[in-house]
Steps between C-alpha positions, in 0.01 A plus 500: 500500500670422168855636489654658183878465494643794317839524320614843413756560222697817549549695836587860420260801532198310371593204685489684824167643412358168403633345828311755689174406317543132561582555869228748579200415294398185699507703817250749389273328249311174559666307216360173392854351495818570697787620287836381635817681421681170415777558254709802384709478188803738411818483300743540774462246785618743773281779386198259461551361847530838654178620316320178619589557856409869492172467337380177659534238231555134625792421266713645220633355169664617184341233262174655371451217256491248775295731715202538258475112462533408870197300637483715812444822295154615416569852384782677318531883539724643242685820611803501268581754224290475187753310290429180699113537569412281189737207565411475871124557486442261206722225672298544815161482320601196306598343834143562626588787732278798561696818382508860627738697279628863553421760229576569215405137375798469286773696290325438164174435347617159392603388853165644637311306229664182606433561863123584427476172290661307793271658748196403266618124490556495879157648560342194331666301781374718773837687540486880568720784366496860606698808420617719773360860432455582872387859425171342389463387868511826687162590663500832304567364165252203538244747640562729172449196281163442689381862467566492120330164473189623683482798258585771745722687242247454214643468151879512519650792318883481572770315690829656616780294668842543595756316718781733605808405691839666535743221611701520175499890471866504615708424190783359703272221662652174418361239255229251602353196332184722442716715249594198290251396239607129503400482863217757538341493155445871507565789736238735647249377251491140616606562863243757601309570178366142524321605825310803370402296191356215713353736764310716241364197320398353851313813613331564177432144404609578132819377318739736313469452122767727345774728605727785384814531707864605523789376713819688618821381676628802683817357642645269243805382706530440874775368727501122517511517883545745778849647527743313730806638673433831306563342174229562238326189354491429124192614309237269372242560237138548612284305250155586619265814499529736785164677413187377310226727401207374289132562397262212513151442339299260705278233333196732561655795344605681802844667486760488769846656566771322686848567623749269674835637617768450765627864449216683662712688756328515841248222423572182681212275406230716354265269310215734388166424333224731408187397326223733394144429392169661437387465859818554697879422531741330721869531566752285678860540603711217634689742722155551687389138464229519764317780321275522189389834356143500371315777307120482468393692189132442592523702826377866507739756369575629850592163625731373215865425559724201553460357833736269687380150598714333765476132367535332848128409583413142563285515182792589285664229310745297725506764757258326745764237586750750642463798734232731629389775250767764451784264585677497162657218299844499318664375187551155648131435551441453134714190514286366779185556298667328199564191708143501629361509151732241367449245773130536462522426138719206545259338741191601308669369172410842326741696278588819680577854343711627368562179312789420271275587210462845662873526528540410131259774402715757711806351325346577166438856601857544599622357179267720301645808677850379406387459129340833498804669648723332227259618224492866595218477755262356224170368637553120553238244568549279809560145397 
């Protein structure tokens, strides 16, 4: 069987999740090629070496530029903060490597445009590029997409989406790169808002055309680090949003409401989507990721009501490769599904979704929300 040697750049939270996907996917899915965890790249040699040993990578290095041009590397997996996505991904594509890049695609529209253009040029040479929106690849969300595509909800009337976390609700929590605009691009809007933008467009099959939004930074200064020896740390300025709230008009005229915040006290990872139509509705919550709520408006009045579908049957997307019905999956399984779809696309020579062009469209939505917020929540066209 053909082997695909993978070089992963970055080894933090997302690096751990991607490592899980690379390691597990070929053991549960009949892949047309065998991905090999060949090379891990990090800034610090000690930390990179320790991560490589922990997660099962063959070797480690600190030189990403050399890594993406090595002849023994076939795939480059970009798991760094957003400020380096464009430079690394474009270099890898120009070197003829297939690229998987974590979301959001970039920190700016200009960077995303350059990445999409590089991916288009690479595609002409048979090189594949994919963006890592793993929430598309849960059995429940893919099944939701299929139900909408099959017309089960009829004409779509409304979309409601929120991504609620609380890990920054404590105002004394120290600074992180995610709170610095030069590293992260934006705050809640780009970090978790990108997910609900992509997921609602994926499920409905319709892009967002214009937005009206507002952004707020609730805690404007935070300790640079955790206190040591009882001494308080100096304060640093938070340069991104803590909360993003916006309305969206989809290209077919449907209105949607969106909220992304890391200040929703008590909500750990509640990504919620509800879509209503003339024949029914569906609802999904990431904190119950094996379930999909479905309402059938065509049922008799005495039988109407949201019912819970446990999305673990062999006929549900991806689920048949795992455990018997009722044996649920977890957060990490989406990364295995991502590897499956990516490897199949590489071998088939087809461009997978979400593409870098899809990521560019999400980036344009994010930028439109920022422009709208700066102009008093004026309705702003995407792109």
